[in-house]
N, C-alpha and C positions, 0 to 999 in steps of 0.2 A: 068676608065671604073668599066662598072658595072657586081657584081658578082651573079651565083648563087642565087637566093631565095627559097630557099625548103622550106618556112613556106608562100611563095608565093599558093606551089601545095598544100600545106596542111591546109585549114584553119578551121577543125577541130581539129588544132593542137594546142589551145589556152588552155595557163597553168591557171588551179583551183585556184579559189581565194584565198586558203587556204592551197598551194597544202602539208602544213607538220601537220593538224590534221584533213583533210581525209577521218573518217572512223577509226578512234581511241578509236571511243564502239566498232566496232565492234572485236577489245584484248579482251575484256570485255564477248562478247559471252558464254554463259557457255555451254562447245559444248555437254557433256555427256547429261543438257533436251533437245537435238534436237531427232529428228527418223532422222532413217535412210538418205530418203529420202532432208529433210531438211540438215541435215549432207554433204551431197553426196555435193545438191549444194550452202554451202554456200564456202565448197571446190572446187569448180568453180567460184564461185562468188569472191573467192581470190586468183586463180590461176591466173584467167581475170584480175584484178587486181596491180596485178606483173608486167602482161604485159603490161601492160599499160603504167606502171613505166618503168619498165625496157629498154620499144620502148623510151620515153621523156628523163627520162637519154644519151641512146645515140646520141638521139636527139642535148641537151645541148652540150656534152662533141662535135658533131663533127659542130654546129655554135661557140662552141670557140675555135678548133682551127683554122674556116675559121679566124674568130675576131683576133686570136695572129698573123694569118698566116698575114693577110693584116696591121695588128702592125708591123711588124717587115717585111717587104717588104717599108712601108715607113719612117719607121728610116734608114735604112741602103738606103734606096735610089736605091732600088729589084724595073726591070721589073716583072711586070706576069707572069706568065707563061700561054699559052694558055692550055683551056683546050679541049679538041676534044669532037664532037659528045657525044664518044662509051661513053670516062673517063664520061663525064655527063651524060650517061643516065647510067652505071652503077652502080653512087650514085647514080641515084633516085633510081632504085631496093633497094640499102642499105637498102636507111633511108624507104623504105615503111612501111604503119600501117603493112600493109598483110603478111612481112614478117616473120617467124616464126625465136623469137630471137634462140632458141633448136636443 
């Protein structure tokens, strides 16, 4: 049985090459040296980056949960529950990158 693969629906969800160090230098930005417009742009950039990371984290949590459930199913020999089309649509909507996290 093949489970729903959200990664197939989100081709742009490729992980960064080095997620731990991306934009690390931005923490050394001297905010006092920026103009109001530059500081506003930096706030927007950082907020956008935070939303991207938050989405990736939620996506990975979902992937972990699916993997753990499949592992439990395999170890216990349980028959997987079938998902209704409505449940699949709800999961797709919840994992959509357009969804506002807050």
